[in-house]
KEKELUM-902331 format. One line per field, with one value per residue (C-alpha): x, y, z. Coordinates in nm, 4 decimals. Example, Ala and Ser with C-alpha at 12.3 -4.5 7.8 and 13.67 -1.06 7.14 Angstrom:
BEGIN
u c(1.2300; 1.3670) .
v c(-0.4500; -0.1060) .
w c(0.7800; 0.7140) .
//
This chain:
BEGIN
u c(-12.6633; -12.5041; -12.2110; -12.4268; -12.6613; -12.3738; -12.2062; -12.5226; -12.5685; -12.2362; -12.3908; -12.6548; -12.4236; -12.1557; -12.4206; -12.5180; -12.2500; -12.3786; -12.2294; -11.8798; -11.8028; -11.4854; -11.4603; -11.2575; -10.8873; -10.9361; -10.9983; -11.0725; -10.7845; -10.7320; -10.4787; -10.3196; -10.0197; -9.9050; -9.5575; -9.5391; -9.2876; -9.1640; -9.2131; -8.8461; -8.8995; -8.7447; -8.9069; -9.0741; -9.2622; -9.4570; -9.7928; -10.0827; -10.3988; -10.6330; -10.8444; -10.7666; -10.5046; -10.5968; -10.8932; -10.9829; -10.7704; -10.9147; -11.0742; -10.9421; -10.9891; -10.6482; -10.5074; -10.5171; -10.6911; -10.6653; -10.3271; -10.3270; -10.1584; -9.8468; -9.4731; -9.4787; -9.3767; -9.6664; -9.6170; -9.9083; -9.9049; -9.8559; -9.9704; -9.8639; -9.7263; -9.3958; -9.2043; -9.2742; -9.2890; -8.9986; -8.8120; -8.8734; -9.0419; -8.9988; -8.8531; -8.7947; -8.7182; -8.6494; -8.4772; -8.3598; -8.7175; -8.8154; -8.5312; -8.6256; -8.9877; -8.8763; -8.6488; -8.9306; -9.1660; -8.9089; -8.8296; -9.1937; -9.2562; -8.9412; -9.0219; -9.3423; -9.2315; -9.1778; -9.5118; -9.7089; -9.5306; -9.6663; -9.4656; -9.6298; -9.5405; -9.1848; -9.1513; -9.2375; -8.9762; -8.7087; -8.7929; -8.7615; -8.4202; -8.2942; -8.4496; -8.2523; -8.4510; -8.2187; -8.3723; -8.7030; -8.5963; -8.6623; -9.0382; -9.1955; -9.5453; -9.5052; -9.4468; -9.8148; -9.9080; -9.7054; -10.0118; -10.1834; -10.1112; -9.9841; -9.9994; -9.7978; -9.8874; -9.7104; -9.6629; -9.9233; -10.1762; -10.5002; -10.5288; -10.3027; -10.0681; -10.2785; -10.5746; -10.3898; -10.6007; -10.3112; -10.2137; -10.5767; -10.6241; -10.3009; -10.4080; -10.7537; -10.6031; -10.3495; -10.6180; -10.8216; -10.5270; -10.4953; -10.1739; -10.2380; -10.1253; -10.4574; -10.7243; -11.0681; -11.4415; -11.5713; -11.8559; -12.0250; -11.9859; -11.9457; -11.6575; -11.3027; -11.0785; -10.7961; -10.8969; -10.8345; -10.6007; -10.7300; -11.0283; -11.0322; -11.1144; -11.4599; -11.4588; -11.7176; -11.8162; -11.8662; -11.5983; -11.3921; -11.0286; -10.9734; -10.7959; -11.1108; -11.2153; -11.2983; -11.6177; -11.4392; -11.1130; -10.9214; -10.6166; -10.5944; -10.5242; -10.8359; -11.0495; -10.8760; -10.9572; -10.7801; -10.4519; -10.5899; -10.4742; -10.6505; -10.9397; -10.8622; -11.0919; -11.3876; -11.2914; -11.4008; -11.2339; -11.0385; -11.2971; -11.5919; -11.4202; -11.3615; -11.7252; -11.8893; -11.6486; -11.6747; -12.0546; -12.0576; -11.8012; -12.0098; -12.3106; -12.1075; -11.8948; -11.9711; -12.1491; -12.4886; -12.4129; -12.6662; -12.9450; -12.8105; -12.6718; -12.7541; -12.5793; -12.7658; -12.5560; -12.2419; -12.4189; -12.3946; -12.7115; -12.6904; -12.9826; -13.0216; -13.2417; -13.1550; -13.3097; -13.3750; -13.6943; -13.8827; -13.8566; -13.4789; -13.4671; -13.6773; -13.5892; -13.2900; -13.4770; -13.7724; -13.5603; -13.3432; -13.5821; -13.9276; -14.2010; -13.9659; -13.7317; -13.6514; -13.4996; -13.3054; -13.5185; -13.4002; -13.5733; -13.9329; -14.0584; -13.8702; -14.0308; -14.3770; -14.3009; -14.1794; -14.4985; -14.7019; -14.4939; -14.5699; -14.9418; -14.9304; -14.8106; -15.0950; -15.3887; -15.4489; -15.5345; -15.1862; -15.0256; -15.2481; -15.0502; -14.7264; -14.7156; -14.3428; -14.1801; -13.8238; -13.5998; -13.4874; -13.1769; -13.0920; -12.7441; -12.6154; -12.2371; -12.0342; -11.6569; -11.4557; -11.0838; -10.9660; -11.2842; -11.6503; -11.9257; -12.2542; -12.5228; -12.8151; -12.9232; -13.2798; -13.4013; -13.7676; -13.9900; -14.0678; -14.4425; -14.3845; -14.1535; -14.4149; -14.6805; -14.4494; -14.3583; -14.7286; -14.7945; -14.5183; -14.6682; -15.0163; -14.8879; -14.6710; -14.8835; -14.9684; -15.0946; -14.8341; -14.9074; -14.8137; -14.8531; -14.5153; -14.5013; -14.7566; -14.7704; -15.1021; -15.1367; -15.1888; -14.8560; -14.6102; -14.3551; -14.1071; -13.7418; -13.6033; -13.3031; -13.5379; -13.6750; -13.3227; -13.2178; -13.5055; -13.3780; -13.0575; -12.9055; -12.6643; -12.5974; -12.2965; -12.5203; -12.7544; -12.7104; -12.5841; -12.8286; -13.1268; -13.0535; -13.0854; -13.3890; -13.5749; -13.5002; -13.6038; -13.9404; -13.9707; -13.8751; -14.0277; -14.3328; -14.2393; -14.2795; -14.0933; -13.7992; -13.9167; -13.5753; -13.6317; -13.9748; -13.8315; -13.5477; -13.7885; -14.0081; -13.6985; -13.5951; -13.9409; -13.9097; -13.5691; -13.6477; -14.0322; -14.0264; -14.3131; -14.2440; -14.3757; -14.1086; -14.1400; -14.5171; -14.5067; -14.2942; -14.4946; -14.8116; -14.6486; -14.5262; -14.8627; -15.0574; -14.8305; -14.6841; -14.9697; -15.2605; -15.4120; -15.6365; -15.5007; -15.5730; -15.3539; -15.5553; -15.7720; -16.0239; -16.2970; -16.4440; -16.1252; -16.1921; -15.8446; -15.7556; -15.3917; -15.4983; -15.7539; -15.4951; -15.2721; -15.5536; -15.6267; -15.2621; -15.2535; -15.5583; -15.4182; -15.0901; -15.2800; -15.4708; -15.1639; -14.9465; -15.2226; -15.2710; -14.9355; -14.6553; -14.7433; -14.3740; -14.2774; -14.5497; -14.3470; -14.2592; -14.5671; -14.4828; -14.1134; -14.1891; -14.4779; -14.4898; -14.2554; -14.4600; -14.7910; -14.6922; -14.5489; -14.7447; -15.0650; -15.2172; -14.9488; -15.0046; -15.3490; -15.5533; -15.3322; -15.3765; -15.7546; -15.7726; -15.5475; -15.7534; -16.0801; -15.9577; -15.7677; -15.9579; -16.3155; -16.3833; -16.3208; -16.4786; -16.8083; -16.9054; -16.6807; -16.6112; -16.7118; -16.3565; -16.3471; -16.6184; -16.3463; -16.2154; -16.5567; -16.6422; -16.3223; -16.0891; -16.3408; -16.5435; -16.2645; -16.2369; -15.9150; -15.6207; -15.3800; -15.0974; -14.8459; -14.8317; -14.6106; -14.4171; -14.7024; -14.9482; -14.6975; -14.6950; -15.0749; -15.0588; -14.8113; -15.0467; -15.3405; -15.1329; -15.0128; -15.3546; -15.5118; -15.2375; -15.2966; -15.6645; -15.5794; -15.3365; -15.5958; -15.8593; -15.6148; -15.5175; -15.8835; -15.9589; -15.6581; -15.7638; -16.1156; -15.9876; -15.7769) .
v c(1.7068; 1.4535; 1.6745; 1.9886; 1.8161; 1.6873; 2.0287; 2.1884; 1.9105; 2.0054; 2.3267; 2.1255; 1.8558; 2.0889; 2.2572; 1.9202; 1.8022; 1.4433; 1.4032; 1.5189; 1.6675; 1.8807; 2.2356; 2.3016; 2.2490; 2.0159; 1.6466; 1.4149; 1.1811; 0.9075; 1.0451; 0.7931; 0.9828; 1.3358; 1.4864; 1.7214; 2.0047; 2.2847; 2.6469; 2.6367; 2.3274; 2.0669; 1.7244; 1.6485; 1.3269; 1.1270; 1.0178; 0.8001; 0.9986; 0.7000; 0.7089; 0.3462; 0.0976; -0.0697; 0.1652; 0.3483; 0.6533; 1.0041; 1.1523; 1.5072; 1.7815; 1.8555; 2.0518; 1.9111; 1.6232; 1.2516; 1.1060; 0.9114; 0.5745; 0.5378; 0.5897; 0.9689; 1.1722; 1.3949; 1.5307; 1.6557; 1.9941; 1.9653; 1.6017; 1.2760; 0.9316; 0.8553; 0.8377; 1.2030; 1.3503; 1.1599; 0.9886; 0.6477; 0.3278; -0.0079; -0.2877; -0.0302; -0.1913; 0.1433; 0.3704; 0.6082; 0.6901; 0.7332; 0.9781; 1.1650; 1.1869; 1.3420; 1.5934; 1.6936; 1.7344; 1.9520; 2.1587; 2.2455; 2.3594; 2.5682; 2.7363; 2.8965; 2.9787; 3.3477; 3.3917; 3.2284; 3.4147; 3.1997; 3.1011; 2.7585; 2.6918; 2.8159; 2.5654; 2.2859; 2.4182; 2.4244; 2.0656; 1.9551; 2.1217; 1.9522; 1.6084; 1.2978; 0.9827; 0.7650; 0.9156; 0.7392; 0.4190; 0.5946; 0.6085; 0.2570; 0.4098; 0.4282; 0.0559; -0.0184; 0.3161; 0.3157; 0.2823; 0.5866; 0.9562; 1.1986; 1.5726; 1.8300; 1.9890; 2.2559; 2.1573; 2.3241; 2.3826; 2.1885; 2.2372; 2.1079; 2.3209; 2.2860; 2.4319; 2.7579; 3.0536; 3.2292; 2.9118; 2.8412; 3.1855; 3.1507; 2.8114; 2.9316; 3.2280; 3.0031; 2.7537; 3.0164; 3.1792; 3.1437; 2.9401; 2.7198; 2.7907; 2.6461; 2.9068; 2.8744; 2.8981; 2.6161; 2.4138; 2.3781; 2.7184; 2.9359; 3.1215; 3.1746; 2.9574; 2.7019; 2.4051; 2.0658; 1.8393; 1.5328; 1.4993; 1.3437; 0.9736; 0.8348; 0.5611; 0.3229; 0.1594; -0.2166; -0.4046; -0.0939; -0.0409; 0.0438; 0.3635; 0.4766; 0.5519; 0.8481; 0.9544; 1.2164; 1.0931; 1.1233; 0.9080; 0.8648; 1.1085; 0.9895; 1.1377; 1.4744; 1.7892; 2.1113; 1.9956; 1.9743; 1.6860; 1.4911; 1.6689; 2.0021; 1.8680; 1.9153; 2.2264; 2.1914; 2.4042; 2.2516; 2.3739; 2.2419; 1.9037; 1.8936; 1.9817; 1.7185; 1.4396; 1.5247; 1.5195; 1.1859; 1.0303; 1.1440; 0.9600; 0.6484; 0.5930; 0.8713; 0.8349; 0.8697; 0.6401; 0.3763; 0.6222; 0.7092; 0.3995; 0.0346; -0.2446; -0.4361; -0.6869; -0.5070; -0.1702; 0.0783; 0.2892; 0.6361; 0.8726; 1.2226; 1.5306; 1.8980; 1.9283; 1.6737; 1.4800; 1.1887; 0.9724; 1.0224; 0.8803; 0.5731; 0.4823; 0.2649; 0.0459; 0.0303; -0.1141; -0.3437; -0.4649; -0.3684; -0.4113; -0.5979; -0.3007; -0.2651; 0.0448; 0.0571; 0.0662; 0.4218; 0.5283; 0.4451; 0.7608; 0.6683; 0.3233; 0.4804; 0.7253; 0.4398; 0.2413; 0.5526; 0.5929; 0.2323; 0.2887; 0.5910; 0.3575; 0.1112; 0.3242; 0.5465; 0.8324; 0.8135; 1.0101; 1.3087; 1.3567; 1.4028; 1.7382; 1.7952; 1.9002; 1.8774; 1.7033; 1.3534; 1.1997; 0.8321; 0.7410; 0.3927; 0.3362; 0.0236; -0.0397; -0.0249; -0.0687; 0.2698; 0.4401; 0.4259; 0.3516; 0.5372; 0.2699; 0.5087; 0.8458; 0.9560; 1.2909; 1.3453; 1.5257; 1.3752; 1.3652; 1.1868; 0.9354; 0.8717; 0.8012; 0.5617; 0.3761; 0.3496; 0.2166; -0.0406; -0.1566; -0.1950; -0.3777; -0.6261; -0.6735; -1.0387; -1.1750; -1.4134; -1.7775; -1.7331; -1.4148; -1.3003; -1.1460; -0.8703; -0.7772; -0.8321; -0.9354; -0.5705; -0.4585; -0.6528; -0.4506; -0.6924; -0.5754; -0.5047; -0.7334; -1.0312; -0.9833; -0.9830; -1.2808; -1.4892; -1.4433; -1.6492; -1.9411; -1.7105; -1.3382; -1.3552; -1.4708; -1.1694; -0.9627; -0.6158; -0.4353; -0.5805; -0.3637; -0.0402; -0.1623; -0.2698; 0.0517; 0.2581; 0.0790; 0.1385; 0.5068; 0.6247; 0.3985; 0.2542; -0.1138; -0.3783; -0.5414; -0.8344; -0.9965; -1.0226; -1.1772; -1.4324; -1.5150; -1.5774; -1.8003; -2.0003; -2.0380; -2.1688; -2.4230; -2.5262; -2.5649; -2.5695; -2.3177; -2.0684; -1.8348; -1.4956; -1.2724; -1.4530; -1.4313; -1.0637; -0.9736; -1.1964; -1.0180; -0.6764; -0.7625; -0.9009; -0.6075; -0.3263; -0.4606; -0.6833; -0.4946; -0.7905; -0.7277; -0.9507; -0.9003; -0.9834; -1.3010; -1.5613; -1.4462; -1.7097; -1.5196; -1.5471; -1.7565; -1.7554; -2.1173; -2.0857; -1.9326; -2.2118; -2.4796; -2.3352; -2.3608; -2.7191; -2.8164; -2.6752; -2.8836; -3.1999; -3.1425; -3.1161; -3.4390; -3.6285; -3.5204; -3.6217; -3.9667; -4.0932; -3.8701; -3.7053; -3.6821; -3.5229; -3.2685; -3.0988; -3.4154; -3.3868; -3.0329; -3.1016; -3.3925; -3.2539; -2.8715; -2.8101; -3.0268; -2.8980; -2.5338; -2.5718; -2.8543; -2.9078; -3.1472; -3.4047; -3.4265; -3.2996; -3.5819; -3.8336; -3.6487; -3.6426; -4.0192; -4.0871; -3.8668; -4.0291; -4.3830; -4.3429; -4.0773; -4.0423; -4.4105; -4.3505; -4.0035; -4.0019; -3.6545; -3.3689; -3.0841; -2.7306; -2.6403; -2.9346; -2.7967; -2.6464; -2.9952; -3.1279; -2.8293; -2.8152; -3.1103; -3.3896; -3.2237; -3.0658; -3.2100; -3.0340; -2.8889; -2.6279; -2.7855; -2.5176; -2.2202; -1.9242; -1.7437; -1.5001; -1.7862; -1.9684; -1.6614; -1.6743; -2.0430; -1.9646; -1.6925; -1.9321; -2.1961; -1.9512; -1.7982; -2.1418; -2.2485; -1.9225; -2.0109; -2.3646; -2.2307; -1.9870; -2.2605; -2.4900; -2.2241; -2.1409; -2.5058; -2.5306; -2.2169; -2.3562; -2.6798; -2.4949) .
w c(-3.6730; -3.4352; -3.3418; -3.3151; -3.0717; -2.8566; -2.8720; -2.7297; -2.4726; -2.3127; -2.1741; -1.9898; -1.8534; -1.7182; -1.5005; -1.3485; -1.1044; -1.1166; -1.4649; -1.3537; -1.6927; -1.7059; -1.8440; -2.1567; -2.0961; -1.7984; -1.7325; -1.4418; -1.3546; -1.0975; -0.8490; -0.6106; -0.4670; -0.3892; -0.3754; -0.0741; -0.1045; 0.1165; -0.0038; -0.1094; -0.3271; -0.0957; -0.0960; 0.2365; 0.1596; -0.0992; 0.0382; -0.0672; -0.1512; -0.1110; 0.2014; 0.2807; 0.1700; -0.1626; -0.2022; -0.5225; -0.6115; -0.5925; -0.9018; -0.9340; -1.1927; -1.3473; -1.6406; -1.9924; -2.1680; -2.1059; -2.1921; -2.5180; -2.5493; -2.7610; -2.7562; -2.7872; -2.4813; -2.3708; -2.0176; -1.8122; -1.6425; -1.2632; -1.2729; -1.4336; -1.3503; -1.1781; -1.5069; -1.5846; -1.2344; -1.0754; -1.3598; -1.2070; -1.3176; -1.1392; -1.3513; -1.6226; -1.9583; -2.1222; -1.8671; -2.1410; -2.2329; -1.8671; -1.8109; -2.1285; -2.0085; -1.6779; -1.8520; -2.0877; -1.7920; -1.6148; -1.9242; -1.9977; -1.6398; -1.6145; -1.9478; -1.8118; -1.4553; -1.5217; -1.7007; -1.4176; -1.1375; -0.8533; -0.5405; -0.5333; -0.8975; -0.8383; -0.5528; -0.7993; -1.0441; -0.7700; -0.6829; -1.0472; -1.0668; -0.7480; -0.7971; -0.8960; -0.9863; -0.7745; -0.4603; -0.5271; -0.3465; -0.0151; -0.0871; -0.0959; -0.1108; -0.4911; -0.5355; -0.5954; -0.7552; -1.0766; -1.3017; -1.1518; -1.1461; -0.8855; -0.8067; -0.6111; -0.2795; -0.0707; 0.2925; 0.5128; 0.2317; 0.2112; -0.1659; -0.4401; -0.6479; -0.9619; -0.7691; -0.7013; -0.8245; -1.0007; -1.1868; -1.2762; -1.4289; -1.6282; -1.7624; -1.8673; -2.0507; -2.2222; -2.3232; -2.5114; -2.6855; -3.0640; -3.0701; -3.3735; -3.7298; -3.8482; -3.7871; -3.9382; -3.8891; -3.6716; -3.8248; -3.4847; -3.3203; -3.6306; -3.4619; -3.5828; -3.3636; -3.3533; -3.5682; -3.4068; -3.6035; -3.4186; -3.1877; -2.8380; -2.8266; -2.7575; -2.4927; -2.3533; -2.6870; -2.6574; -2.8528; -2.9343; -2.8421; -2.4723; -2.5731; -2.7536; -3.1103; -3.3303; -3.5024; -3.7155; -3.8652; -4.1953; -4.2611; -4.6394; -4.9188; -5.1007; -4.8216; -4.8223; -5.0223; -5.1190; -4.9698; -4.6167; -4.3995; -4.1234; -3.9502; -4.1122; -4.3867; -4.1497; -3.9523; -3.5912; -3.3270; -3.0413; -2.7923; -2.9952; -3.0375; -2.6635; -2.5919; -2.8111; -2.7126; -2.3405; -2.3600; -2.5422; -2.3066; -2.0085; -2.1533; -2.2343; -1.9234; -1.6765; -1.3395; -1.5126; -1.8061; -1.6955; -1.7806; -2.1235; -2.2923; -2.3516; -2.5426; -2.8130; -3.0073; -3.1208; -3.1094; -2.8236; -2.8169; -2.6610; -2.6007; -2.4622; -2.4744; -2.4607; -2.1152; -1.8432; -1.9164; -1.7635; -2.0734; -2.0796; -1.7277; -1.8118; -2.1704; -2.0678; -1.8132; -2.0520; -2.3342; -2.1215; -1.8482; -1.9705; -1.7110; -1.4770; -1.4174; -1.0474; -0.8925; -0.5628; -0.2449; -0.1868; -0.5108; -0.4228; -0.5909; -0.9068; -0.9078; -0.8800; -1.1597; -1.3776; -1.3221; -1.4072; -1.7211; -1.8214; -1.7644; -1.9953; -2.2721; -2.2284; -2.3381; -2.6367; -2.4014; -2.2490; -2.5306; -2.4533; -2.1322; -2.3288; -2.5081; -2.4636; -2.7917; -2.6608; -2.9114; -2.8160; -2.9772; -3.0292; -3.1570; -3.2398; -3.2483; -3.3206; -3.3275; -3.6483; -3.5694; -3.4363; -3.5530; -3.4658; -3.7134; -3.6842; -3.7189; -3.6934; -3.5585; -3.4899; -3.3638; -3.2778; -3.0293; -2.6905; -2.7600; -3.0917; -2.9233; -2.6556; -2.9201; -3.1040; -2.7836; -2.7087; -3.0571; -3.0126; -2.6833; -2.8298; -3.1382; -2.9452; -2.6331; -2.5715; -2.2417; -2.0952; -2.0195; -1.6557; -1.4545; -1.3209; -0.9771; -0.9300; -1.2989; -1.4703; -1.8318; -1.9279; -1.7797; -1.9930; -2.1913; -2.3470; -2.3467; -2.6920; -2.6524; -2.6088; -2.9609; -3.1022; -2.8922; -3.0327; -3.3875; -3.3535; -3.1650; -2.9807; -2.9530; -3.1856; -3.4700; -3.4535; -3.7737; -3.6767; -3.9046; -3.7161; -3.4118; -3.6066; -3.7998; -3.4860; -3.2974; -3.5988; -3.5922; -3.2196; -3.2177; -3.5472; -3.5735; -3.9140; -4.0117; -3.8162; -3.9976; -4.2084; -4.1637; -3.7879; -3.8404; -4.0836; -3.8437; -3.5569; -3.7742; -3.8773; -3.5143; -3.4246; -3.7042; -3.5711; -3.1989; -3.1844; -2.8986; -2.9004; -2.6103; -2.5082; -2.6710; -3.0051; -3.0083; -2.9092; -3.2091; -3.4441; -3.3323; -3.3761; -3.7256; -3.8373; -3.6909; -3.8112; -4.1349; -4.2563; -4.0938; -3.9112; -3.6119; -3.3352; -2.9670; -2.6677; -2.5961; -2.7703; -3.0297; -3.0705; -3.3647; -3.5734; -3.8859; -4.0420; -4.1150; -4.0017; -3.6680; -3.6153; -3.6990; -3.4285; -3.1761; -3.2784; -3.2474; -2.8924; -2.7960; -2.9512; -2.7680; -2.4379; -2.4971; -2.6143; -2.3187; -2.0784; -2.2333; -2.3542; -2.2300; -1.8984; -1.8079; -2.1421; -2.2229; -2.4998; -2.6918; -2.9135; -3.0224; -3.0743; -3.3092; -3.5072; -3.4966; -3.7893; -4.0228; -3.8878; -3.9412; -4.2922; -4.4589; -4.2556; -4.5127; -4.4315; -4.0570; -3.9509; -4.1195; -3.9385; -3.6086; -3.6599; -3.7181; -3.4207; -3.1950; -3.3020; -3.2522; -2.9258; -2.7382; -2.8501; -2.7913; -2.4207; -2.4039; -2.5828; -2.4625; -2.5692; -2.3320; -2.4172; -2.5194; -2.7625; -2.9880; -3.2026; -3.2756; -3.3617; -3.5807; -3.7800; -3.7371; -3.7873; -4.0619; -4.2635; -4.6110; -4.7039; -4.5137; -4.6565; -4.8538; -4.7542; -4.5191; -4.6012; -4.3221; -4.2644; -4.2172; -3.9982; -3.7761; -3.7515; -3.6633; -3.3849; -3.2569; -3.2519; -3.0731; -2.8070; -2.7499; -2.7055; -2.4637; -2.2798; -2.2339; -2.1179; -1.8567; -1.7312; -1.6987; -1.5232; -1.2704; -1.2113; -1.1363; -0.9024; -0.7177; -0.6842; -0.5297; -0.2742) .
//
C-alpha cells in the first residue's frame, strides 16, 4: 500500500514544477563547470557555470540516476566529475583508478556514437579521443570544483550537449528498452518489464546514512525464495522503483519538503495526498508550531487560510465544512543501518482526518495561564513535539515507539498512549513543573481514555477529591509565596508537590494547621476565593492515603485550573489600577 500510493503520487508531482521531480531515466545534478568544444571536438575552454564566484552550482536535468557511493566505476552519460570527464583529480591518491574511470567514460561514449548519429555527440567523442589528462593544468577554474559535476557544450550553442533533441530521443528509447535478463510482472504497475535488482536510495531521513537507505532490500539467503536473489524476490520494475523513490525523495528533501515532512524524535514523518489539498499544506505547521505558526509576509493569504483552518478545528460544526474524501497518507520512517524502518503508515480520508484533528483539539484544549500575543485562550493548538518533549529529560530519552503511538491517536482518533501519560506524570513528580503542554495531554488522556468531563478552565462544580486537592494546593502555594517567600514563588511547590500528589494524608493536615496558625490569625475574614479552603481543608476529617497516576493527573488539572483563575484575577486587578 505504501509503494502503490507513492507510485501514483509521482504522476501528480511531475506535473507540478515546484517539486522539480525528474522523469524516468533522468536526475537533477549540481553542475559547476562546462567543457566548451568546437564542432570538430577541439577543446576551447573550461568555464564556471555559477553565476557568481563561490555561488551555488546550477541544478540541471541530466541523463541517468544519482551516482551511488562506493569504489565501483559508474560513469555518467555526458556529465560527471573531473575524474570521469577529464581523467584528473587534484592530490590524487589513486591515479590508476582515476585514469581507469576516464577510459571507461570514453569507451562507453564511443560505443554508442554510431547509434546516436548526432554531430554534437560526435564532437564529444572526438574530444575524448584527443584528450590527455596532463592538459588539465592549464585550467585553474577546476581547482575549487572537484566535488561537483560538469557537462559539455558546443561553442556557439546556448544549450548543452545533453539537451540536444536527437540525443534526448535516443536516451528515452534506450531507457524503455527491455535490456535486462530479469523480466517479470511488476507488483506496482502490473506490466511486464525489467525488474530492478536494487532500488534507488531514499535520502532525507534524520539519522540515516548520507548516501541514503532502502525500504525494499534483501541481503540474506534466509529472506530469499525460489532461488531469487536481492529485490527479485519482490518484483518491481525499474521504472516503478524510480517513480516511488523519486516521489518520496521529493517529499523528503525537495524544494517543497517543508510542507510534507517533520522530524519527531528519531522518526521522520512524511504525509501526502493524491491531489493538492488544504490540509496537506497546513499539517506540517500545525504539528510543529501549532497556533503559533507564522508564514512569510509575502504569504498573507496563506496566513489567513491557516487561521481559518484552525478555527474549523475549534467547533464541532467545523467538520461539516470538510467533505473531501481524498485519501491522505502518513508514513513514519526511521534509520536502520543501510535500510529504513517503517514505524507506521496510516491512510484515511481527508474528512475523517479533519474530524480526528478536531477531536484532538477539543480533548487537549486547556486555556493557558498567560495569553500569548494576539491568541485567545480558545486558539491554542499545542505542537505535537511538545507532548513528547515533556515525557523525558532530553530528546534522546524519548522512547521511539511513543512517536508512532501519539500520531496514531491524533490521526485515527484512538486512545492516547498510556505510556506517554505515565511518563509525563513521572516527570512532574521529578521536577514539580506543571506547564501548559503537560496539562493539555493529561486532560486529553483523561477525557478520551478515562471518559472524564474536563473543560479548558476551572470547574467549580467538580467534586472529585483529587481535583479539589489540586485547587487547594494552588491556593496554599499563593498564600505561602506571598507571606514567606516572595522572591521564590515556586519553592513551596518544589518542596511539597510530590508528597501532596502521591500521599495527601501525609502533608495536607500539616498544611492546614500551618495555614490556620500563621495566616488566619492575621486575616479573620476570608476572601471569596478562600471559601474552598474553609469548606474542605479545615473541615476534612480524612485525606486520601494514596493517589494513583490517574488521580495524580486530576490533581494536576485542579492545580493548573486554579492557578489559571488566580492569574486572570491578578491581571484584571492590574488592568483596573492602570
